[in-house]
N, CA and C atoms as an extended XYZ file, in Angstrom:
327
Properties=species:S:1:pos:R:3:atomname:S:1:resname:S:1:resid:I:1 pbc="F F F"
N        75.296      -14.022       23.150 N   MET     1
C        74.453      -12.913       23.582 CA  MET     1
C        74.241      -12.990       25.085 C   MET     1
N        74.420      -11.896       25.769 N   PHE     2
C        74.257      -11.864       27.209 CA  PHE     2
C        72.800      -11.614       27.552 C   PHE     2
N        72.339      -12.219       28.629 N   LYS     3
C        70.979      -12.016       29.115 CA  LYS     3
C        71.047      -11.495       30.543 C   LYS     3
N        70.092      -10.653       30.944 N   PRO     4
C        70.097      -10.181       32.325 CA  PRO     4
C        69.669      -11.300       33.271 C   PRO     4
N        70.072      -11.195       34.512 N   THR     5
C        69.662      -12.177       35.513 CA  THR     5
C        68.165      -12.053       35.757 C   THR     5
N        67.570      -13.057       36.371 N   ALA     6
C        66.119      -13.082       36.569 CA  ALA     6
C        65.605      -11.889       37.384 C   ALA     6
N        66.244      -11.530       38.528 N   PRO     7
C        65.732      -10.364       39.272 CA  PRO     7
C        65.839       -9.062       38.472 C   PRO     7
N        66.937       -8.919       37.743 N   LEU     8
C        67.106       -7.724       36.940 CA  LEU     8
C        66.091       -7.686       35.799 C   LEU     8
N        65.817       -8.846       35.214 N   PHE     9
C        64.860       -8.907       34.111 CA  PHE     9
C        63.458       -8.528       34.570 C   PHE     9
N        63.087       -8.919       35.803 N   ARG    10
C        61.769       -8.542       36.318 CA  ARG    10
C        61.647       -7.026       36.447 C   ARG    10
N        62.727       -6.372       36.893 N   ARG    11
C        62.701       -4.912       37.008 CA  ARG    11
C        62.647       -4.247       35.637 C   ARG    11
N        63.339       -4.826       34.667 N   LEU    12
C        63.326       -4.251       33.323 CA  LEU    12
C        61.957       -4.345       32.675 C   LEU    12
N        61.209       -5.406       32.955 N   ARG    13
C        59.900       -5.582       32.345 CA  ARG    13
C        58.892       -4.555       32.843 C   ARG    13
N        59.140       -3.967       34.015 N   ARG    14
C        58.204       -2.983       34.556 CA  ARG    14
C        58.392       -1.598       33.946 C   ARG    14
N        59.518       -1.385       33.289 N   LEU    15
C        59.764       -0.093       32.672 CA  LEU    15
C        58.909        0.078       31.424 C   LEU    15
N        58.768        1.304       30.972 N   ALA    16
C        57.984        1.574       29.772 CA  ALA    16
C        58.665        0.980       28.546 C   ALA    16
N        57.885        0.518       27.620 N   LEU    17
C        58.401       -0.089       26.401 CA  LEU    17
C        58.981        0.997       25.500 C   LEU    17
N        60.160        0.766       24.990 N   THR    18
C        60.781        1.721       24.081 CA  THR    18
C        60.755        1.170       22.671 C   THR    18
N        61.050        2.015       21.713 N   THR    19
C        61.031        1.590       20.314 CA  THR    19
C        62.160        0.620       20.006 C   THR    19
N        63.219        0.619       20.809 N   LYS    20
C        64.317       -0.314       20.560 CA  LYS    20
C        64.011       -1.713       21.086 C   LYS    20
N        63.087       -1.824       22.025 N   GLN    21
C        62.742       -3.124       22.572 CA  GLN    21
C        61.649       -3.817       21.771 C   GLN    21
N        60.872       -3.067       21.031 N   ALA    22
C        59.720       -3.631       20.332 CA  ALA    22
C        60.098       -4.026       18.910 C   ALA    22
N        59.116       -4.548       18.206 N   GLY    23
C        59.352       -5.011       16.853 CA  GLY    23
C        59.445       -3.887       15.845 C   GLY    23
N        59.518       -4.281       14.591 N   LYS    24
C        59.761       -3.343       13.492 CA  LYS    24
C        58.618       -2.348       13.292 C   LYS    24
N        57.386       -2.761       13.495 N   GLY    25
C        56.242       -1.901       13.224 CA  GLY    25
C        55.769       -1.068       14.396 C   GLY    25
N        56.475       -1.111       15.519 N   TYR    26
C        56.028       -0.384       16.709 CA  TYR    26
C        56.364        1.086       16.592 C   TYR    26
N        55.363        1.948       16.787 N   TYR    27
C        55.563        3.392       16.786 CA  TYR    27
C        54.939        3.938       18.053 C   TYR    27
N        55.762        4.508       18.912 N   LYS    28
C        55.280        4.949       20.207 CA  LYS    28
C        54.475        6.241       20.119 C   LYS    28
N        54.932        7.193       19.339 N   GLY    29
C        54.224        8.468       19.244 CA  GLY    29
C        54.478        9.343       20.453 C   GLY    29
N        53.767       10.454       20.519 N   THR    30
C        53.948       11.402       21.615 CA  THR    30
C        52.734       11.511       22.514 C   THR    30
N        51.685       10.789       22.224 N   GLY    31
C        50.488       10.864       23.038 CA  GLY    31
C        49.547       11.970       22.608 C   GLY    31
N        49.918       12.711       21.598 N   SER    32
C        49.033       13.771       21.129 CA  SER    32
C        48.169       13.222       20.006 C   SER    32
N        46.888       13.436       20.114 N   GLY    33
C        45.969       12.943       19.103 CA  GLY    33
C        45.758       13.970       18.010 C   GLY    33
N        45.108       13.543       16.962 N   SER    34
C        44.835       14.467       15.863 CA  SER    34
C        43.686       15.388       16.240 C   SER    34
N        43.705       16.594       15.721 N   MET    35
C        42.621       17.543       15.961 CA  MET    35
C        41.833       17.802       14.695 C   MET    35
N        42.127       17.066       13.645 N   GLY    36
C        41.416       17.286       12.388 CA  GLY    36
C        41.872       16.291       11.353 C   GLY    36
N        41.827       16.723       10.090 N   ARG    37
C        42.218       15.833        8.998 CA  ARG    37
C        42.871       16.637        7.893 C   ARG    37
N        43.672       15.945        7.095 N   HIS    38
C        44.340       16.562        5.969 CA  HIS    38
C        43.423       16.516        4.753 C   HIS    38
N        43.495       17.552        3.945 N   THR    39
C        42.728       17.561        2.706 CA  THR    39
C        43.606       17.053        1.563 C   THR    39
N        42.991       16.736        0.455 N   LYS    40
C        43.775       16.229       -0.675 CA  LYS    40
C        44.568       17.335       -1.356 C   LYS    40
N        44.315       18.592       -1.003 N   HIS    41
C        45.036       19.724       -1.592 CA  HIS    41
C        46.164       20.215       -0.697 C   HIS    41
N        46.458       19.502        0.387 N   GLY    42
C        47.556       19.870        1.265 CA  GLY    42
C        47.159       20.743        2.439 C   GLY    42
N        45.902       21.000        2.613 N   GLY    43
C        45.454       21.806        3.751 CA  GLY    43
C        45.130       20.934        4.952 C   GLY    43
N        44.628       21.548        5.980 N   TYR    44
C        44.266       20.836        7.193 CA  TYR    44
C        42.980       21.432        7.718 C   TYR    44
N        42.009       20.594        7.996 N   ILE    45
C        40.716       21.042        8.510 CA  ILE    45
C        40.612       20.622        9.964 C   ILE    45
N        40.397       21.592       10.855 N   ILE    46
C        40.257       21.303       12.275 CA  ILE    46
C        38.829       20.855       12.531 C   ILE    46
N        38.693       19.709       13.176 N   GLU    47
C        37.387       19.202       13.580 CA  GLU    47
C        37.229       19.509       15.069 C   GLU    47
N        36.340       20.425       15.385 N   TYR    48
C        36.238       20.936       16.741 CA  TYR    48
C        35.711       19.915       17.732 C   TYR    48
N        35.150       18.794       17.246 N   GLU    49
C        34.747       17.729       18.155 CA  GLU    49
C        35.980       17.040       18.740 C   GLU    49
N        37.108       17.101       18.027 N   LYS    50
C        38.339       16.440       18.469 CA  LYS    50
C        39.234       17.345       19.309 C   LYS    50
N        39.005       18.643       19.309 N   VAL    51
C        39.855       19.585       20.033 CA  VAL    51
C        39.605       19.427       21.529 C   VAL    51
N        40.696       19.342       22.292 N   ARG    52
C        40.567       19.192       23.738 CA  ARG    52
C        40.165       20.518       24.364 C   ARG    52
N        39.185       20.471       25.230 N   THR    53
C        38.784       21.651       25.987 CA  THR    53
C        38.875       21.313       27.465 C   THR    53
N        39.362       22.243       28.243 N   TYR    54
C        39.559       22.021       29.670 CA  TYR    54
C        38.593       22.890       30.452 C   TYR    54
N        37.919       22.285       31.408 N   VAL    55
C        36.978       23.012       32.254 CA  VAL    55
C        37.716       23.410       33.516 C   VAL    55
N        37.859       24.717       33.736 N   VAL    56
C        38.564       25.231       34.900 CA  VAL    56
C        37.529       25.705       35.911 C   VAL    56
N        37.624       25.243       37.148 N   PRO    57
C        36.642       25.684       38.144 CA  PRO    57
C        36.865       27.143       38.532 C   PRO    57
N        35.854       27.735       39.138 N   ASP    58
C        35.961       29.102       39.613 CA  ASP    58
C        36.899       29.129       40.813 C   ASP    58
N        37.948       29.931       40.769 N   LEU    59
C        38.971       29.942       41.812 CA  LEU    59
C        38.832       31.102       42.783 C   LEU    59
N        37.697       31.769       42.777 N   ASP    60
C        37.478       32.851       43.747 CA  ASP    60
C        37.369       32.251       45.143 C   ASP    60
N        38.119       32.804       46.074 N   GLY    61
C        38.105       32.312       47.445 CA  GLY    61
C        38.898       31.033       47.629 C   GLY    61
N        39.758       30.690       46.681 N   PHE    62
C        40.574       29.477       46.765 CA  PHE    62
C        41.658       29.680       47.806 C   PHE    62
N        41.826       28.745       48.738 N   MET    63
C        42.687       28.948       49.892 CA  MET    63
C        44.146       28.559       49.648 C   MET    63
N        44.449       27.705       48.674 N   LEU    64
C        45.833       27.286       48.474 CA  LEU    64
C        46.641       28.398       47.831 C   LEU    64
N        47.921       28.429       48.144 N   LYS    65
C        48.835       29.449       47.638 CA  LYS    65
C        49.804       28.820       46.643 C   LYS    65
N        50.491       29.632       45.824 N   PRO    66
C        51.500       29.077       44.914 CA  PRO    66
C        52.715       28.585       45.707 C   PRO    66
N        53.576       27.809       45.035 N   PHE    67
C        54.734       27.226       45.697 CA  PHE    67
C        55.828       28.244       46.004 C   PHE    67
N        55.790       29.425       45.418 N   VAL    68
C        56.812       30.433       45.644 CA  VAL    68
C        56.407       31.266       46.855 C   VAL    68
N        57.349       31.487       47.748 N   ALA    69
C        57.058       32.267       48.946 CA  ALA    69
C        56.739       33.704       48.552 C   ALA    69
N        55.852       34.328       49.284 N   SER    70
C        55.419       35.686       48.943 CA  SER    70
C        56.466       36.733       49.291 C   SER    70
N        57.442       36.413       50.134 N   ARG    71
C        58.444       37.416       50.521 CA  ARG    71
C        59.648       37.451       49.580 C   ARG    71
N        59.664       36.640       48.537 N   ILE    72
C        60.753       36.671       47.565 CA  ILE    72
C        60.527       37.843       46.614 C   ILE    72
N        61.582       38.640       46.422 N   GLU    73
C        61.467       39.796       45.550 CA  GLU    73
C        61.497       39.376       44.089 C   GLU    73
N        60.766       40.077       43.265 N   LYS    74
C        60.773       39.804       41.834 CA  LYS    74
C        62.091       40.288       41.236 C   LYS    74
N        62.700       39.496       40.347 N   PRO    75
C        63.953       39.948       39.731 CA  PRO    75
C        63.689       41.076       38.739 C   PRO    75
N        64.600       41.980       38.677 N   ARG    76
C        64.493       43.090       37.736 CA  ARG    76
C        65.261       42.720       36.486 C   ARG    76
N        64.705       42.927       35.318 N   GLY    77
C        65.300       42.480       34.070 CA  GLY    77
C        66.163       43.511       33.383 C   GLY    77
N        66.938       44.270       34.120 N   GLU    78
C        67.798       45.268       33.503 CA  GLU    78
C        69.222       44.758       33.454 C   GLU    78
N        69.830       44.793       32.277 N   PHE    79
C        71.209       44.387       32.122 CA  PHE    79
C        72.104       45.600       32.310 C   PHE    79
N        73.282       45.406       32.886 N   PRO    80
C        74.197       46.537       33.032 CA  PRO    80
C        74.698       47.002       31.665 C   PRO    80
N        74.622       48.275       31.412 N   GLN    81
C        75.060       48.839       30.135 CA  GLN    81
C        76.154       49.866       30.403 C   GLN    81
N        77.289       49.382       30.856 N   GLY    82
C        78.406       50.276       31.139 CA  GLY    82
C        79.291       50.433       29.921 C   GLY    82
N        80.462       51.028       30.145 N   GLU    83
C        81.376       51.251       29.023 CA  GLU    83
C        82.003       49.958       28.527 C   GLU    83
N        81.973       48.891       29.335 N   GLU    84
C        82.526       47.626       28.865 CA  GLU    84
C        81.658       46.979       27.778 C   GLU    84
N        80.403       47.384       27.654 N   PHE    85
C        79.512       46.834       26.637 CA  PHE    85
C        79.281       47.794       25.471 C   PHE    85
N        80.041       48.845       25.365 N   GLN    86
C        79.846       49.819       24.297 CA  GLN    86
C        80.072       49.170       22.931 C   GLN    86
N        79.187       49.435       22.010 N   GLY    87
C        79.305       48.919       20.658 CA  GLY    87
C        78.818       47.488       20.506 C   GLY    87
N        78.358       46.881       21.564 N   ASP    88
C        77.863       45.513       21.504 CA  ASP    88
C        76.380       45.546       21.841 C   ASP    88
N        75.526       45.388       20.832 N   HIS    89
C        74.088       45.560       21.048 CA  HIS    89
C        73.486       44.458       21.917 C   HIS    89
N        74.167       43.314       22.097 N   LEU    90
C        73.643       42.248       22.944 CA  LEU    90
C        73.997       42.440       24.410 C   LEU    90
N        74.932       43.334       24.696 N   GLY    91
C        75.320       43.587       26.074 CA  GLY    91
C        75.984       42.371       26.692 C   GLY    91
N        75.578       41.984       27.912 N   PRO    92
C        76.227       40.853       28.570 CA  PRO    92
C        75.898       39.507       27.950 C   PRO    92
N        74.940       39.457       27.042 N   LEU    93
C        74.594       38.192       26.385 CA  LEU    93
C        75.428       37.932       25.144 C   LEU    93
N        76.371       38.759       24.867 N   SER    94
C        77.169       38.644       23.655 CA  SER    94
C        78.146       37.480       23.742 C   SER    94
N        78.259       36.717       22.667 N   GLY    95
C        79.222       35.632       22.613 CA  GLY    95
C        80.643       36.134       22.590 C   GLY    95
N        80.871       37.253       21.921 N   ARG    96
C        82.200       37.850       21.867 CA  ARG    96
C        82.663       38.246       23.272 C   ARG    96
N        81.776       38.816       24.040 N   ARG    97
C        82.078       39.222       25.419 CA  ARG    97
C        82.387       37.991       26.269 C   ARG    97
N        81.618       36.925       26.093 N   TYR    98
C        81.840       35.692       26.845 CA  TYR    98
C        83.216       35.108       26.545 C   TYR    98
N        83.569       35.036       25.252 N   LEU    99
C        84.861       34.462       24.876 CA  LEU    99
C        86.027       35.290       25.399 C   LEU    99
N        85.911       36.611       25.334 N   SER   100
C        87.007       37.445       25.840 CA  SER   100
C        87.156       37.283       27.355 C   SER   100
N        86.052       37.157       28.078 N   GLN   101
C        86.139       36.954       29.524 CA  GLN   101
C        86.705       35.569       29.834 C   GLN   101
N        86.329       34.550       29.056 N   TRP   102
C        86.852       33.208       29.255 CA  TRP   102
C        88.348       33.172       29.034 C   TRP   102
N        88.814       33.845       27.981 N   LYS   103
C        90.245       33.867       27.709 CA  LYS   103
C        91.031       34.596       28.790 C   LYS   103
N        90.443       35.662       29.334 N   SER   104
C        91.149       36.392       30.380 CA  SER   104
C        91.226       35.594       31.682 C   SER   104
N        90.223       34.760       31.954 N   GLU   105
C        90.227       33.968       33.191 CA  GLU   105
C        90.987       32.657       33.037 C   GLU   105
N        90.954       32.035       31.860 N   ASN   106
C        91.536       30.706       31.691 CA  ASN   106
C        92.820       30.683       30.880 C   ASN   106
N        93.160       31.765       30.260 N   GLY   107
C        94.351       31.802       29.419 CA  GLY   107
C        94.061       31.226       28.037 C   GLY   107
N        94.959       31.454       27.130 N   ILE   108
C        94.793       30.965       25.762 CA  ILE   108
C        95.404       29.584       25.687 C   ILE   108
N        94.644       28.643       25.139 N   GLU   109
C        95.138       27.256       25.043 CA  GLU   109
C        95.897       27.053       23.760 C   GLU   109
């Protein structure tokens, strides 16, 4: 069995523990807690003491701006509906259209 060198092992120990590194009973989970409990009849009862609530401050007069520049134009969500898309209800999102364009550009293999 190969072992990492001492400097490499020190760096590996600082990383987060994974389920493959731990023992048989280790379950990492997702960090989400329960918000209630299961009933014996298969239902679920939400306990509102456990539900997370976030307090958002009043943002009136807030001076910071979003990360997107204000001079960027908003994209328009209209797809071209010319005669090349006739009979295809998905338009340019159609898989059939994609495959035919791929074959015309790359040739048939």
